[in-house]
MITORNU-570681 format. One record per residue (C-alpha): residue number from 0; residue in one letter; chain; x, y, z. Coordinates in steps of 0.1 Angstrom, whole numbers. Layout:
<site NUM,"a","A",<X,Y,Z>>
...
END
This chain:
<site 0,"x","A",<76,-447,-504>>
<site 1,"x","A",<93,-424,-529>>
<site 2,"x","A",<127,-409,-523>>
<site 3,"x","A",<136,-376,-540>>
<site 4,"x","A",<172,-362,-541>>
<site 5,"x","A",<179,-326,-554>>
<site 6,"x","A",<212,-316,-570>>
<site 7,"x","A",<226,-287,-590>>
<site 8,"x","A",<222,-259,-565>>
<site 9,"x","A",<249,-233,-562>>
<site 10,"x","A",<258,-195,-564>>
<site 11,"x","A",<254,-174,-594>>
<site 12,"x","A",<253,-138,-604>>
<site 13,"x","A",<222,-120,-614>>
<site 14,"x","A",<212,-128,-650>>
<site 15,"x","A",<230,-161,-648>>
<site 16,"x","A",<215,-197,-652>>
<site 17,"x","A",<213,-228,-631>>
<site 18,"x","A",<197,-262,-636>>
<site 19,"x","A",<183,-282,-607>>
<site 20,"x","A",<178,-319,-609>>
<site 21,"x","A",<156,-341,-588>>
<site 22,"x","A",<161,-379,-590>>
<site 23,"x","A",<131,-401,-578>>
<site 24,"x","A",<134,-436,-567>>
<site 25,"x","A",<113,-461,-548>>
<site 26,"x","A",<76,-467,-555>>
<site 27,"x","A",<74,-442,-584>>
<site 28,"x","A",<39,-435,-595>>
<site 29,"x","A",<29,-444,-630>>
<site 30,"x","A",<10,-412,-631>>
<site 31,"x","A",<20,-383,-610>>
<site 32,"x","A",<25,-348,-604>>
<site 33,"x","A",<59,-332,-596>>
<site 34,"x","A",<67,-298,-585>>
<site 35,"x","A",<94,-274,-575>>
<site 36,"x","A",<90,-252,-544>>
<site 37,"x","A",<114,-226,-528>>
<site 38,"x","A",<117,-210,-494>>
<site 39,"x","A",<136,-179,-486>>
<site 40,"x","A",<149,-170,-452>>
<site 41,"x","A",<119,-158,-432>>
<site 42,"x","A",<95,-165,-458>>
<site 43,"x","A",<69,-192,-464>>
<site 44,"x","A",<75,-219,-489>>
<site 45,"x","A",<61,-211,-524>>
<site 46,"x","A",<53,-231,-554>>
<site 47,"x","A",<75,-224,-584>>
<site 48,"x","A",<60,-247,-610>>
<site 49,"x","A",<45,-282,-616>>
<site 50,"x","A",<44,-308,-642>>
<site 51,"x","A",<16,-334,-649>>
<site 52,"x","A",<35,-364,-661>>
<site 53,"x","A",<8,-380,-682>>
<site 54,"x","A",<0,-348,-702>>
<site 55,"x","A",<33,-332,-699>>
<site 56,"x","A",<13,-301,-689>>
<site 57,"x","A",<33,-275,-669>>
<site 58,"x","A",<23,-245,-647>>
<site 59,"x","A",<44,-217,-632>>
<site 60,"x","A",<42,-191,-606>>
<site 61,"x","A",<39,-156,-621>>
<site 62,"x","A",<73,-147,-605>>
<site 63,"x","A",<92,-172,-627>>
<site 64,"x","A",<70,-175,-658>>
<site 65,"x","A",<91,-170,-688>>
<site 66,"x","A",<124,-176,-670>>
<site 67,"x","A",<121,-210,-655>>
<site 68,"x","A",<113,-243,-673>>
<site 69,"x","A",<102,-276,-658>>
<site 70,"x","A",<109,-308,-676>>
<site 71,"x","A",<108,-344,-667>>
<site 72,"x","A",<128,-374,-681>>
<site 73,"x","A",<109,-407,-676>>
<site 74,"x","A",<138,-428,-687>>
<site 75,"x","A",<157,-419,-656>>
<site 76,"x","A",<129,-406,-633>>
<site 77,"x","A",<145,-372,-630>>
<site 78,"x","A",<128,-339,-628>>
<site 79,"x","A",<146,-307,-640>>
<site 80,"x","A",<143,-270,-634>>
<site 81,"x","A",<160,-249,-659>>
<site 82,"x","A",<165,-214,-644>>
<site 83,"x","A",<174,-185,-666>>
<site 84,"x","A",<177,-147,-660>>
<site 85,"x","A",<181,-153,-623>>
<site 86,"x","A",<174,-126,-599>>
<site 87,"x","A",<186,-119,-563>>
<site 88,"x","A",<149,-126,-552>>
<site 89,"x","A",<152,-161,-565>>
<site 90,"x","A",<177,-170,-537>>
<site 91,"x","A",<164,-197,-515>>
<site 92,"x","A",<162,-234,-507>>
<site 93,"x","A",<146,-252,-536>>
<site 94,"x","A",<126,-284,-530>>
<site 95,"x","A",<111,-310,-553>>
<site 96,"x","A",<80,-329,-543>>
<site 97,"x","A",<57,-354,-558>>
<site 98,"x","A",<23,-371,-554>>
<site 99,"x","A",<1,-395,-572>>
<site 100,"x","A",<-18,-376,-599>>
<site 101,"x","A",<-55,-370,-593>>
<site 102,"x","A",<-81,-391,-613>>
<site 103,"x","A",<-95,-359,-628>>
<site 104,"x","A",<-85,-322,-630>>
<site 105,"x","A",<-100,-294,-611>>
<site 106,"x","A",<-129,-274,-625>>
<site 107,"x","A",<-105,-250,-639>>
<site 108,"x","A",<-86,-278,-658>>
<site 109,"x","A",<-55,-279,-635>>
<site 110,"x","A",<-41,-314,-628>>
<site 111,"x","A",<-13,-305,-605>>
<site 112,"x","A",<-15,-278,-578>>
<site 113,"x","A",<13,-257,-564>>
<site 114,"x","A",<5,-257,-527>>
<site 115,"x","A",<27,-275,-503>>
<site 116,"x","A",<-3,-294,-490>>
<site 117,"x","A",<-8,-309,-525>>
<site 118,"x","A",<23,-330,-522>>
<site 119,"x","A",<33,-361,-502>>
<site 120,"x","A",<69,-368,-508>>
<site 121,"x","A",<97,-341,-506>>
<site 122,"x","A",<134,-339,-512>>
<site 123,"x","A",<160,-325,-488>>
<site 124,"x","A",<164,-292,-508>>
<site 125,"x","A",<191,-276,-528>>
<site 126,"x","A",<204,-241,-520>>
<site 127,"x","A",<203,-215,-547>>
<site 128,"x","A",<221,-181,-541>>
<site 129,"x","A",<218,-152,-567>>
<site 130,"x","A",<241,-123,-560>>
<site 131,"x","A",<237,-88,-576>>
END
């Protein structure tokens, strides 16, 4: 079992910044994928970005590319999401998730997916509200 706890959510005005944290504990994998997802009211959960721990490779959705940055600190088993230039459409509940990394990448070279079904363990979520 892996436990994930998000923190750092809050309210911010458009063009502002926030950093979310996700602390992992329990049976942490030696090689893993971690990702951030978000869900706005009335909408489906969408992948924001993912990181492959071993290679430190990252991927982002087009809607956040260039504005959000995922990083991971192995010394304290914490995942971060630095969010800059926030927009009202970034409002939603943000979740972190993790799963053991696959043994090989997809044919396109991707190690970590950004679909909800790709992940096994989830945090409880942190609310982010961006006002115009």
